[in-house]
N, C-alpha and C positions, 0 to 999 in steps of 0.2 A: 317787633320781631321777637323780643324776649317774652312778651305776653303770649304770643302764639306758641312759642316753644314750651312755655309753662303749661298751657292748656293741653298741648299734645302729650306732655309727660303725665299729667293728671289722668287724661283719658286712657293712656297706656296702662297706668296702674289699675284703673277701674276695670279694664278688660282682661285682667289676669283670671283665667277660668279656674274653676274648682273641680272640674271633672276631666277624665282622660279623653284622648282622641279615640274614636271607634276604630279599632284594628282587630285583627284576628286574636291578638293577645287579650283584648277586652272580653271577647266572648268566651275564650277559654277560661280565664280566671273567674268570670261571672258564673259559668256553669259549675266550676269546681267549688265556688263558694256556696252555691245553693245546695249542692250535694253534701258538702262538709257541714253546713248549718243543720240540715235534716238529721244526719247521723249523730252529730254532737248533741243536739237538743234531745234526741231520743235516748242517748247514752246517759246524759245527766239526769233526765226525768225518771228513768227506770233503775238507776243505780244509786241515787241518793234521794233524800226526801224531795218530792216534786215541788213543794212550796219553796224549799231552799234553792232548788235548781232554777226556778223562775226568778227568784230574787237575785241570784248570781247573774243570770242572763240579763236582767234589767240593769244591774250595776255596771256590767261590762258594756252594755248598750249606751248608758249615760256617759261613761268615761270616754268611749270612742266618739260619741257625738260631740262632747266638749272639745276633744282634741281636733276633730275635723273642722269645727267652726272657729277654732282659734288660729288656724294657719291661714295665710293670705293667698295661697295659690295651691294648685294641685300637687300633692306629694303622694307618690304611689303607695307607700306602706300605710300612710295615715288614711287615705281614701279606702283602700281595700280592707284595712282593719275594721273600719266602720261598716262596710258592706258585710263582712263576716259576722259582726255582732248583730246587724240587722237580720241576717239570715238565721242566726240562732234564736234571737228573741222573737222575731216574726213567726218562726215555727212554733215556739212555745205558746204565743198568743193564740194561734189557730188551733193548736192541740188542746189548750185549756178550754177554749170555746166549745169544743166537741166533747172532751172527756169529762171535764168538771161541770160544765153548764148543761151538757146533754143536747147541744144544738146539732142537728143532723148536718152532714158534710154539704149537702146541696143547699141548705139554708145559709150556712156560714159562707159558702162560695158566693151566693147571691148578695149577701150582706156586705162582704168585703169588696165585691165588684161595684156595688152602689157607692161605697166609700171612695174607691179609686176613681170612679166617674166624677164624683163631687170634687175631688182634689184636682183632677184635670180640668174640669169646667171652671172652677174658681181660678186656677192658675192662668188659664187662657184669658179669662175675662179681665183679670187684673193686669197681666203682663203682655197679652197679645201674641204670645208664642209659647210653644212647648218644646222648643229646640234646646237640646242640651248644650249646644254651642253658644247659648246665651246666658249660661250660669256664671255671671260675674257680679251679682249683687247678693246681699244677704237674704233678701226676701225671695229671690228666685231660687236660691240654694235651699231655703226652707221648703218651698213648694216641691223641689226636686226630691228631697229626702222623704217628704210626706208621701209622695207617689211611690218611691222605692219601697218604703215600709208597707204600704198597702198592697203592692204587687207581691211581696213575699208572703203576707198573710193570706191573700186570695189564692196564690199559687199553691201554697201548702194544702189548703182545703180542697182545691181542684184536683190535685194529684191523688189525695186520699179518696176523693169521691169516685174518680174513675177506677182506681184499684180496688176499693172495698165496696162502695155502694153499688157501682155498676158491675162489680165482679170481673173486671178485666185482668186483674193481677198486675204486678209491678212491671214486668218486661213489656207486655203489650201496651201498657199505659205509656211507658217510656218511648216506644216506637211511635205511638200516636202523637206524642208531643214533639218528637223529632220532625215529623211531617209538618206539624203546625208551626214549628220554629223556622223551618226552611221556606214556608210559603211567602211571608212578606219579603224576603230577600229575592225570591224568584219574581214576585210582583213588581218589585222596585227595578231590578235590572232588565226585565223583559217587557214590562207593561207600564213603566214610569209611575208606579204607585207612589203616593205621597211619602217622602222619606221620613218625615217625623212620625206619621202613623205607622209606617213599616217598622221603624226602630222600636217604638213603644210596644207594638204588638209582639215582636220577637222578644223584647225584654220581659214582658209579662210571662211568656211561655217558658223562659229559662228556668223559672222557679219550679213548676211541676215537672219539667224535664229532668233537671238535676236531682230533684228529690226522688223521683220514680226510680232512677238508676241507683241512687244511694240505698233506697229500701230494697231494691232487687239484690244488691250485693250483701246487705246486712241482715235482712230478716230471715227467719227460719224457713226451711223448705216446705213445711206444711201450710204456709201462707204465701207460696209462690216465690220465695226468696232463695238465695244461694247459701245463706246461713253463716256468713263470715263474721257477723257480729258488728254492732254499732261502734264499739271502741276501735277495732282494727280499721274499719272503713273510715271513721272520722280521722284517725291518725294518718292514713295514707293520703287522704284528700288535703289534710293540713300541710303535710310535707310538700305536696305538689304545689299548693298555693304559695308557700314560702319560697320555693325555687323560682316560680314565675315572677312573683312580685319582687324578689331580689334582683332578678334579671332586669326587670323594668326600672327599678330604682337606679341601677347602675347605667343601663343603656339609654334610659329616657326615651324609649321608642314610642311611648304613648303620650308624650307631652304635646299639647296643642301649640304648635309654633307659629301658625299664621294668625295675625290679629283678626278679630271678628269684624272690625270695621272695614277691612279690605275685601268687600264683596260678600256675596251670599255663600254660606257654607251649609250643606245639608248634613244629615246625621251619618252619612256614609263617607264623609270626608271630601266630597267632590265640590267644586265651585260652580 
């Protein structure tokens, strides 16, 4: 009996997840972080030496990464700090690819899409699942964050491609991505679309969606923006993120309370 109890305890420790439950708060903070990352990256790159800005983004990314991997369970402010740093640094990577290396947006979008596909393919081949409710080992967490980083880089390039290369402008691009963001949810609730596919499809779209609206608020009017400036937009989104993450830290509304071993859980929290 004691041996059985010990095994149960060890299994319980192993099943402490490192990601939040998927609630409305998850999607709100995710969209805010993508918008904040876009505006912050642009502000840093255009207001200080771009090479220094990229180095600062990389250092912040590494510090947040080490912090996230050092904790044993999901902690709201640690998790979202890393997401924010991925948003900032991922935006810088995509922008450097276009501005410094001269790679067209459509080419970088395709390249990052291939990288993301390789991450997902390898993850599924090794682990047999892409469910975020299975992120309770170090290897799965590494796959998860590799996918997140790839989605940010690809999403940045995609948003810029629709706005600039396809000449849609920022607001029309944002509306386009709203529709694309809602499609997998409609497919899941009405047509029983695979929940894991639906989640990751929506997750990928959050990046260009948030970035498009951040650029619409911040960029000059002569390039289809409202002209509020990157600094002000970045500050507003940062304050919003702090408020929501502070609430989640105190309320723990997004902590996964149901052990994974008690039945199937899909990405939308249903059994």
